[in-house]
C-alpha positions in Angstrom: 120.0 140.6 156.8 120.4 138.1 159.6 118.0 137.2 162.4 119.7 137.7 165.7 116.9 137.3 168.3 117.3 134.4 170.7 116.6 131.0 169.1 113.4 129.3 169.9 111.3 132.5 170.0 108.7 133.5 167.4 110.7 136.7 166.8 113.7 134.6 165.8 111.7 132.5 163.4 109.6 135.3 161.8 112.0 136.1 159.0 112.0 132.5 157.9 108.3 131.8 158.1 107.4 133.1 154.5 110.1 130.7 153.1 108.8 127.8 155.2 105.3 128.6 154.0 106.3 128.9 150.4 108.0 125.5 150.2 105.0 123.9 152.0 102.5 125.5 149.6 104.4 124.7 146.4 105.0 121.1 147.6 101.3 120.5 148.3 100.8 120.3 144.5 103.7 117.9 144.2 102.1 115.6 146.9 98.7 115.9 145.3 100.1 114.9 141.9 101.9 111.8 143.4 98.6 110.6 144.9 96.3 111.0 141.9 98.4 110.6 138.8 98.6 106.8 138.9 94.8 106.7 138.6 94.8 109.3 135.9 97.3 107.3 133.8 95.5 104.0 134.2 91.9 105.1 134.1 91.7 108.2 132.0 94.7 107.8 129.6 94.6 104.0 129.2 98.2 103.7 130.3 100.0 100.7 131.8 102.0 100.3 134.9 105.3 101.0 133.2 103.9 104.4 132.0 102.7 105.1 135.6 106.3 104.6 136.7 107.7 106.9 134.0 105.2 109.6 134.8 105.8 109.5 138.5 109.6 109.3 138.1 109.8 112.2 135.6 109.5 114.9 138.3 112.3 113.4 140.3 114.7 113.1 137.3 113.9 116.7 136.3 114.6 117.9 139.9 117.9 116.1 140.1 119.1 118.0 137.0 117.4 121.3 138.0 118.7 121.7 141.5 122.4 122.4 140.9 121.5 124.6 137.9 119.0 126.5 139.9 121.5 127.0 142.7 124.1 128.4 140.3 121.6 130.8 138.8 120.5 131.8 142.3 124.1 132.5 143.3 124.5 134.8 140.4 121.1 136.5 140.0 119.5 136.1 143.4 117.8 133.4 145.3 114.5 135.4 145.4 114.4 135.6 141.6 114.9 131.8 141.3 112.4 131.0 144.0 109.8 133.2 142.3 110.5 131.5 139.0 110.2 128.0 140.6 106.9 128.8 142.2 105.6 130.2 138.9 106.6 127.0 137.2 104.9 124.9 139.8 101.7 126.8 139.2 102.0 126.6 135.4 102.6 122.8 135.7 99.6 122.4 137.9 97.4 124.1 135.2 99.2 122.0 132.6 97.8 118.8 134.0 94.4 120.1 133.1 95.2 119.9 129.4 97.7 117.0 129.3 95.6 114.5 127.3 98.4 112.0 126.5 101.2 110.3 128.3 104.0 112.3 126.4 102.3 115.6 127.3 101.9 114.4 130.9 105.6 113.6 131.1 106.4 117.0 129.7 104.3 118.6 132.4 106.0 116.5 135.1 109.4 117.7 133.8 108.3 121.4 134.2 106.9 120.6 137.7 110.2 119.0 138.6 112.2 122.0 137.4 109.9 124.3 139.4 110.1 122.2 142.6 113.9 121.9 142.3 114.2 125.7 141.9 111.9 126.5 144.8 113.6 124.1 147.2 117.2 125.0 146.3 116.8 128.7 146.2 114.9 128.7 149.4 117.5 126.6 151.2 120.3 128.9 150.1 118.3 132.0 151.0 117.8 130.6 154.5 121.5 129.9 154.9 122.1 133.6 153.9 119.6 134.8 156.5 120.4 132.4 159.4 123.1 133.0 162.0 126.0 130.6 161.7 125.2 128.8 164.9 121.6 128.1 163.9 122.0 127.1 160.2 121.5 123.3 160.8 118.3 123.9 162.7 116.9 126.2 160.1 117.7 124.0 157.2 116.2 121.0 159.1 112.9 122.9 159.7 112.8 123.9 156.0 113.0 120.2 155.1 110.1 119.4 157.5 107.9 121.9 155.7 108.8 120.2 152.4 107.9 116.8 153.9 104.7 118.2 155.3 103.8 119.7 151.9 104.2 116.4 150.1 102.4 114.4 152.8 99.4 116.8 153.3 99.2 117.3 149.5 98.9 113.6 148.9 96.1 113.4 151.5 94.3 116.5 150.2 94.7 115.4 146.6 93.0 112.1 147.3 90.1 113.8 149.2 89.6 116.3 146.4 89.7 113.6 143.7 87.0 111.7 145.5 84.7 114.4 146.8 85.2 117.7 144.9 84.8 117.1 141.2 87.7 114.9 140.2 91.0 115.7 138.7 90.3 119.4 137.7 89.7 120.2 141.4 93.1 118.7 142.3 94.9 120.7 139.6 93.2 124.0 140.5 94.1 123.4 144.2 97.7 122.8 143.2 97.8 126.0 141.1 96.3 128.1 143.8 98.6 126.9 146.5 101.6 127.6 144.3 100.3 131.1 143.6 100.0 131.7 147.3 103.6 130.4 147.8 104.7 132.8 145.0 103.0 135.7 146.8 104.8 134.9 150.1 108.2 134.9 148.3 107.3 138.1 146.4 106.6 139.8 149.8 110.1 139.3 151.0 113.0 141.7 150.1 115.9 140.3 148.2 118.5 138.9 150.5 122.0 140.3 150.7 124.3 137.9 148.8 128.1 137.8 148.4 129.2 138.2 144.8 130.9 135.1 143.3 134.5 135.5 142.2 133.8 132.9 139.5 131.2 130.4 138.5 130.8 127.2 140.6 131.0 123.9 138.9 127.9 121.8 138.1 129.1 119.5 140.9 130.9 121.5 143.5 133.6 119.5 145.3 132.2 120.5 148.7 129.0 118.6 148.0 130.4 115.3 146.7 131.4 113.3 149.9 128.4 114.5 152.0 126.1 113.9 149.0 127.4 110.3 148.4 126.8 109.6 152.2 123.3 111.0 151.8 122.5 108.8 148.7 123.7 105.7 150.5 121.6 106.5 153.5 118.6 107.2 151.2 118.7 103.6 150.0 117.5 102.5 153.4 114.4 104.7 153.1 113.7 103.5 149.6 114.0 99.9 150.7 111.7 100.4 153.7 109.1 102.2 151.6 109.0 99.6 148.9 109.5 96.3 150.7 108.8 96.5 154.4 105.2 95.4 154.0 106.1 92.6 151.6 109.0 91.4 153.8 106.7 91.1 156.8 103.9 89.6 154.9 106.3 86.9 153.7 106.8 86.1 157.4 103.1 86.0 158.1 102.9 89.4 159.7 100.0 91.6 158.7 99.8 95.4 158.5 103.5 95.6 157.8 103.1 99.1 156.3 102.9 100.3 159.9 106.7 100.0 160.0 106.9 102.6 157.3 104.3 104.8 158.9 106.3 104.7 162.1 109.3 106.1 160.2 107.4 109.4 159.7 106.7 109.8 163.4 110.3 110.0 164.5 111.5 111.6 161.2 109.4 114.6 162.0 109.5 114.4 165.8 113.3 114.2 166.2 114.0 117.0 163.8 111.4 119.2 165.6 112.7 118.6 169.1 116.4 117.8 168.5 117.1 119.7 165.3 119.7 121.9 166.8 122.1 119.0 167.6 124.2 119.4 164.4 124.8 123.0 165.4 125.7 122.2 169.0 127.6 118.9 168.7 129.1 119.3 165.3 127.8 118.3 161.9 130.2 115.4 161.3 129.6 113.8 164.6 125.8 113.9 164.3 126.0 112.6 160.7 128.1 109.7 161.8 125.8 108.7 164.7 122.7 109.3 162.6 123.8 106.9 159.9 124.7 104.3 162.6 121.2 104.7 164.1 119.7 104.1 160.7 121.7 100.9 160.4 120.4 99.7 163.7 116.8 100.3 162.5 117.4 98.4 159.3 118.8 95.5 161.3 115.7 95.4 163.4 113.5 95.3 160.3 115.7 92.6 158.7 115.3 90.3 161.7 111.7 91.2 162.7 109.5 88.2 163.2 106.6 90.3 164.5 105.0 93.7 163.9 106.3 95.4 167.0 109.9 94.8 166.3 109.3 96.0 162.7 107.6 99.2 164.0 110.5 99.7 166.4 112.9 99.4 163.4 110.9 102.0 161.5 111.0 104.4 164.4 114.8 104.0 164.7 115.3 104.4 161.0 113.3 107.6 161.1 115.3 108.9 164.0 118.5 108.3 162.2 117.6 109.9 158.9 115.9 112.8 160.6 119.1 114.5 161.6 121.3 113.0 158.9 120.1 115.3 156.2 120.6 118.6 158.1 123.9 117.4 159.5 125.3 116.6 156.1 123.8 119.8 154.7 125.7 121.7 157.4 128.9 120.0 156.4 128.3 121.2 152.8 127.5 124.7 154.0 130.7 124.9 156.2 132.9 123.6 153.3 131.5 126.1 150.7 132.3 129.7 149.8 129.2 131.7 150.7 129.0 133.0 147.2 128.4 129.4 145.9 126.0 128.1 148.6 123.2 127.7 146.1 125.1 125.5 143.7 126.5 123.4 146.5 123.2 122.9 148.2 121.5 122.1 144.9 124.0 119.5 144.0 123.9 118.0 147.5 120.1 117.7 147.6 120.2 116.0 144.2 122.1 113.1 145.8 119.1 112.4 148.0 116.9 112.2 144.9 119.4 109.9 143.2 119.4 107.6 146.2 115.6 107.4 146.1 115.3 107.0 142.3 118.0 104.3 142.3 117.0 102.7 145.6 113.6 101.3 144.5 114.9 99.4 141.4 118.1 98.3 143.3 116.0 97.0 146.2 113.8 95.1 143.7 116.8 93.5 142.1 118.2 92.4 145.5 114.8 91.1 146.6 114.4 89.1 143.3 117.9 87.6 143.7 118.1 86.9 147.4 114.7 87.5 149.0 113.2 90.4 151.0 115.5 90.2 154.1 118.5 90.8 151.8 117.1 94.2 150.9 117.6 95.3 154.5 121.0 93.7 154.9 122.2 95.4 151.8 120.8 98.8 152.8 122.3 98.3 156.3 125.7 97.9 154.7 125.0 101.1 152.7 124.1 103.0 155.9 127.4 101.8 157.5 129.3 103.0 154.5 127.5 106.3 154.8 128.6 106.5 158.4 132.2 105.8 157.4 132.1 108.6 154.8 130.6 111.0 157.3 133.4 110.3 159.7 136.2 110.4 157.0 138.4 113.4 156.1 136.5 113.6 152.9 133.6 115.1 154.8 135.7 117.2 157.3 135.6 121.0 157.1 138.1 122.2 154.6 139.2 125.6 153.2 136.1 126.8 151.3 136.0 126.2 147.6 133.5 125.8 144.9 
């Protein structure tokens, strides 16, 4: 089943809207948990800052492992089945927070939540690839990512509001469970997509995902560095409100993908990935040398513009290099590289900052962005005969 109406019309996008809605709704709970769990650990469970970090990171670690496994299961048993299971796990985890009265139990719930989120995202992405016409896949995958981003961002905001105004933590968890249930209902209302049968199982780490995935991880280090150290870097130079540089990132990250998200389809995934990584490097350079807030904000805007199209461009490279019967496994493994970049990026940036100062964080991540560009332009990322 493939949508064939002209791109840009509501008719064209209608088959994809339930999947866009499902990822947004399931990720609302993820965003809400990120916003309120640090306070729960410190204030209600008498935890410490290290335990806050463990609780927050557990969902990402679980998702890294779950994504490629969920993709393989989806390739074999159906993306609809895996997405339904993932949404159900997100809902169960949300209710699990209600009874998690200790740090170990909370970590266990976070692992379940990470498995659910990883399954929802991976199965939904592969399902969209199966639905979308070849010439529009980059655009559709990019829009799917925007809905994921929106879910986390809005969820964090709504979780904070509910915590403060609607009865505390139980209200947050009920909200997360209800939104996951609605997401599950949207998926349940869609017919199972037509999938090609796999001739054999895909590996846990499909070859087609490795080079684009490494490029994605390297580029993700810049985002991690910006999120963790932009404000501290600017404060060290006497510049207040440095967090505005990070906030500016979100403006172009969303805006460029909304208005120019079709470029990987039209200009070629490899070319767009190369230039996107180079644009990110320019933004990191601006932040590194910024002596005032306006230059730093410009840097954040440029970084957002670069990373906005890098993910869908590299994802399209993976799609084009992979047998259609193994798209789920490949996309799951590829997306895990982004999580790895973020999980590793924070501690790595901290080590660099401790050893060489805050500006060094942005010089090192600039070098990583240039390496990402080199990999994107190399034969390692070029279209090849499709293989698992």
